[in-house]
N, C-alpha and C positions, 0 to 999 in steps of 0.2 A: 922043767925050765925054774927058774926061779918066781914066788911067787911077787907082786908090786906090793910095796907099804900100803897099807892104807891106815891115812888119813883123819882126824873128828873134828872136822871146822865145826865155832860157834861164832854168831857178830849181831851185837848191841847197833841199835843203828836211831834214826836221826826221824826214824817216819819206820813206812810199812813199805814205801814205795819204792820198788828197786831200781827205776830210773833218776831217781832225784835224789833220795835223801843218802847218807853218807853214814860211815862207823864211825862209834865211837868206843869200840874194846876189837877184840879179836883173836881167839887163841883157837890154837892149833898141836891135834897130841898124836901122833902117835900109836897104832892101834897095837898093842903085846904084849906080852908075858915079861919082857923085861924091866927090872924094873925103876930105871934109868931108859922113859923113850922120848924121844925128839920134843919134845912144846917149843914150842912159839902166845906168848901171848903180849899187847901193848894196851895201852890207852893212846887212844887216839883225839886229837885235834877237831869236826869236823869238821871247817873254815865254818860253820854257820850254826844260829842255836841251837839249842834240846829245848824239846816242847817244857811244857815241865810236866808233862801226862806221862811225859817216857822217864823223864829226872823221875817221878814218882813211879813209877814201875823200876827198871833202874836200878837206882840212886846215884846212877850219874851223872853229873850235876855241870854246870859251864864250868863252873869256879873249876869244879874237880878238871876238866881239861884241856882251860887256860893257854900252860905250860908244855902244857904238851906235843909227840912229835903229831905233825899231818900225817895224811897218807902216806905222802910222795912218799918220806922216806923212809917209809916201811917195804915201798912195791916194790922195788927187787928182788928182797929174798923173801916177802908172798911169791913172790911169781918163782923166782929157780926151788922153791919150798915146795910146789904147786909139779914140779916137773915126774911123768913115769909115774904116780902112786893113781891113789883110790882113792873116791874121798867118803867120807860119813857123816849122820850128819839130825838133826829130825827141822822136816820144811825146809829140807836143803835144795829140789830143783825144784820147786819155788819161787824161792827168798835167798836163800844167803848166798850162794851159787851166780847167779844172773844179778843180786847188786854187787859179788866178787865182784864179777868180770867188763861189771860198766863202774867201776874200783878204778883199773890195773886200765881201760883205754887210759882211761884220763889222761894217769900216766904213760901213754905209748903202748902200751903192752899188752899186748894178743894173746890174750893167754885161749891151747891151744886145746876141749878135749875131747876131741874125738874116737881119743879113744881112750880117756879116763872113765871106771864104772863109776856111777858111781849111788850111793845104800844110799836108803833114805828108811828112816823110822818110824817120823808120822806117817806115813804111805802100811806103813805092817802094821801098827795103832788103828788103824781106819779099821782090814783088816780083819782085823784076832777080838777087835770090844768093835763093833758097827756101831752104828749110829742111830738102829731104825728101834717102831715104833716094840719092835721085837724083843731084841734084847734089852731096849728100856725093863720088860717087866721080870723080862728074865734076873737081869743085876737087881731091881726094885722089889717086886714079887717077891719073884722065885717060883716063878711056876712057870710054863711055858701055854704063848696064845694056843686061845682053840681061835678059829677062823679071823687066823693074822689077814688083816685086806679085805674083810669084811666090812663093813661102811660102822653097824651100831658092835660090833667087835671091841671094831679100833677106839671107838668114841667110849663104849664104859674101859678100856684097857688104858686108858689114855689119864679119865677122872685116878683111877686106883693107885699110880704115876707121881699122877699131879699131889696126891697130895699124901705119901713116902717123902713129895721133892719137898714137903710145904716143916713137915716136922723133922723128915733129921737137915734141914737147912736153914730152920729157927725161923720162919722164915710165918707160922700160925700165927693168924692178929693180924698180922700185917694188914694196912689200906690198899683194893689194884692198885693206883699207882707207885711206889712200895714197890708192890711183883710184878710191875706191868714191863719197869726198873729194871729187875733183878730179874725179869725173865727178858731182855732185848740183848739183842748181838750189834757194839759199837763200833763202829766203821770206820775207823781209822782216831780212835780217842773221843768222834761225836757219832750224839743218839739224834738214829735217823730220823727225821722226820714226812716224812712218805715212806708209801711198805718197802720202793722199789730204792729205797738207801742211796739215792743219790742229792737229795737236798743233807742237810746236819747240824745240831744243837752242840754250836763249841763249847768246853767251856767254861770262857769267860761271860758268854751267857750270845755269844756272835750268831746269824746263824748262813752257814758257807755250805759251798758245796763243797761236795766228796771223788769231783770225777774231774778228768778232761787239764784244760790249758789256767782254769781256774780251781781246781783241787785246796780249799783252805783258808776261800778265800770270802770275805763278803755275797753273801747274792746282791744286796744294792749294789756291788760297787760297780756291776757289768750289764747296762738294761740291755743292751746291740750286746748280745749274752745267751739273756736273759729272753729275751727276745726268741732269735734260734731255736732258743729251748721248746717256745710256746708254741710255733712253725715246726717243732721236726719230728718228728718218729717217736717221740717219751711214749710211760706210760698217763693213761689220765690223772691218773690220781695223783701222779708229777706236778703235772702244770698242772694241777686245782689248787694244790699246793702252792705254788708260786704266785698264783694271784691270788692268793689270800692272803701272802706275804708283803706286793709289789702294789695288791687294790684298796686299800685301808681312806683314800685318797674319793677311788671311783667312786664303791662302795656308801657314801656320802650324798656323793652327792649327787650319781641314781637317785635316792634315799627323796631327799629333797629338792623333782620333781624337774633337776635340770634336764636342760642341752645339749647344745656344743658348746663346752664354755668357752668361745670365739665369740661366737653371732646372738649370743645370749644375755640381754640385761637381768642381772639374778635380783633378786629382791632382801632390803633387808637379812631378811631372817636365812637366805637360803647369800649367805652373807659370810654370815656369823655362823652356815656351815661349813662354807668356804677353811674359813680363818684357823677354824676347829680342824678342820685335815688340815692343816699347811704342814707341819712339822714328819718327817719322815722318818721318824724314829718311835714318833708315837702309835700306843696296837689300839684293836680294835675295843681290847677292854675300858682307855684310854678315853677314845673318846665316849663311850659309853658310858661312861662315869661326868666327860663332858656337856655331854646332851643333860642327860638327868638332873644335872644343875644349875640344865636353862629348862628346865621343865617337860622332856619330848618325853612321849613311852617312846621309854626303851627296849619295853620286851617286843611291840608292836612292831621299831625297827629294825629290832634284833632278825625276830620273824619277816622278813619284807628284806630284811640281806640279804638268811639266808636259799630264799626265792630262788633273790634276781642273779646269783653263786648258785644255784643248780640251776635254773633254770640257762643259765646264760652256758652253760655247761651240754645238757642236750641237744638247747640249737647244734652246740659247734661237734657230738654226736651224728646229729642227724648230717650237714657236710653240708647246709642249703646252698644251692649256688641265686639264690632272691632273696636272701637278706639284703634288706634296709637297711644297712648302717648304723648303728648310735655311737656317736664316739663318744667317750668318754678321757682328757687326760689323765697319765699318774704323774709321782711325785716331780718329776725329771720334763714335762710335758708330753711325752710319746703319746700316744695312740690306744685303745683296743674299745674293741666295739660289743658290746656287753649284750649282743641280740648271739652272735660266736661268736668270741672269745677270740675272734683275728687283728691279732698284730700291727697294727703299720708302725710307723717311724716317728720321726719329728710331725709338729704343728710346720706349714714350710713357712721361710720367713722368703720367702720369695714371692710369692701367691701366697694368697692371702684364702684359696676358691679347695684348697687339699690341705692333708695327711701326707708331707713326703715320705713315699714307699716304696720296699727295696725289693727285690723280690731276685739273690741273685749274684744280680748286676751290681754293680758300687754304687748307678747312678739312680735316680730316680726314674720310677716310674711314669710319672709323672712332667716334672717340668726339668729334668737333667740334669737335675741340685744333689752333685757329686756326697757319698754318704759323710765322706770324710768334713766335711761341712758342719755341721755340726758338734 
């Protein structure tokens, strides 16, 4: 029986999402001893902008692919080249193949891989060079770890490995901030803000989502999505960071003694604090500077802010049913209880007695107002 051809394949793409990203370069080469093996190599116009981080990584710029063919122009050729062959690549099964299948589907080509053997060099690499502490000790220190998976043994050997890494990487003398950046895994080109990596800092300085339908979009663009995250089963650390991103205004109002902003006539000092907090782009540091310039004890203010956030978080963990909601508005008029951290909807424009609240349905549970009205 004749052995099937083995084709090595690699893609360069606009990003790392097999569902939404596009190919900007494709290379295919038959694995053989023959000097003139069949090959395919194209630069492609993805039909969308190539992010700057990808340009820097690959050297493939938007200007470079502007006059290139779109993938649909070579789809048939690629499809035919993949018939009756086995595939070799690096990270092939989890990325290149799914993305290529999606690109072909958009061109009405259904690639059947049921008989195709997929050989992935990245899997062998991880098996042959495991990323465990024991392997790191062997690589960096040149010894076998004694007492592996014992807490104290792991701590002692981690320190040895870390010190060796700093020396080999030229990182000795670097600040803790620099070392944190060096030792943090970048998620889709964004620096993770929360522990789960659901929220990230983009190179442009914008705080964005790293998952779901709003992946790559600024967190503050879709308050409804924020509300869904806060009321859903996401890690508490993610929710805590999200509240801090959204609630600078609420924190300032809380510390200045506001109750419901729609029913309380503020003092001149409170009005000044409200105006300070109005800017959506204002950071807590900027708010602090404004307050300091106004003669406020900023250190005490920040301490009380921290106590408010942590106390609010603890109340949320307790899930108390007896919470007497203390509601404050954010920049878009949405309401949050600072006691239990429950996010409500917008202040009702039909009735002045409640905030519209939605729990799975598209109508307010109090007045029946449709959600799209907001």
